[in-house]
C-alpha positions in Angstrom: 15.7 -59.1 0.3 18.1 -58.6 -2.6 18.5 -55.8 -5.1 19.3 -56.3 -8.8 19.1 -53.2 -10.9 16.0 -51.4 -9.8 14.2 -54.6 -8.6 13.9 -55.8 -5.1 13.6 -59.6 -4.7 12.2 -61.6 -1.7 12.4 -65.4 -1.4 10.7 -67.5 1.3 9.8 -66.5 4.8 7.4 -67.6 7.6 4.1 -66.4 9.0 2.4 -68.2 11.9 4.4 -71.4 11.5 3.7 -71.6 7.7 6.9 -71.5 5.5 7.1 -70.1 2.0 9.2 -70.7 -1.1 7.7 -67.9 -3.2 9.9 -65.5 -5.2 8.6 -62.0 -5.4 9.9 -58.8 -7.1 9.1 -55.1 -6.9 10.4 -52.6 -9.4 11.4 -49.4 -7.6 11.2 -47.4 -10.8 7.4 -47.8 -10.7 7.2 -46.8 -7.0 5.3 -43.6 -7.6 3.0 -45.1 -10.2 -0.6 -45.9 -9.4 -0.2 -49.5 -10.6 3.0 -50.4 -8.7 2.8 -53.8 -7.1 4.7 -56.9 -6.2 5.1 -59.4 -8.9 5.0 -63.2 -8.1 7.8 -64.8 -10.0 7.5 -68.3 -8.4 4.3 -69.1 -6.4 4.5 -71.2 -3.3 4.5 -74.9 -4.2 1.5 -75.6 -2.0 -0.5 -73.0 -3.8 -0.1 -74.5 -7.3 3.5 -73.4 -8.1 6.2 -75.4 -9.7 6.3 -79.2 -9.1 8.2 -80.3 -6.0 12.0 -80.2 -6.6 11.9 -77.5 -9.3 12.3 -74.7 -6.8 14.0 -74.6 -3.4 12.0 -76.0 -0.4 10.1 -73.5 1.7 12.3 -72.0 4.3 13.1 -69.1 6.7 16.3 -67.8 8.4 18.2 -68.4 5.1 20.6 -66.3 3.1 20.3 -65.3 -0.6 23.1 -63.4 -2.2 23.3 -61.5 -5.5 26.3 -62.1 -7.8 26.6 -61.2 -11.5 22.9 -60.2 -11.5 21.7 -63.6 -10.3 20.3 -64.8 -7.0 21.9 -67.6 -5.1 20.4 -69.4 -2.2 23.0 -70.5 0.4 22.1 -73.8 2.1 23.6 -74.8 5.5 24.0 -78.5 6.1 24.3 -79.6 9.7 
């Protein structure tokens, strides 16, 4: 999870062996509102999101950092 301004961002993850490359955001300013919800910014590729190669591959156990109000995905190479 990362925070930029009042928005929390989450990229990727894993549930029951299924890996994700979604990018989700939640605005904390709307936390008390009745319509507060997570916003899907980039939907998982397998679910009709961007074409392969236009978003990072699905992954877990990764690091995303915030710098200058931008998100950066750090990639480890063996």
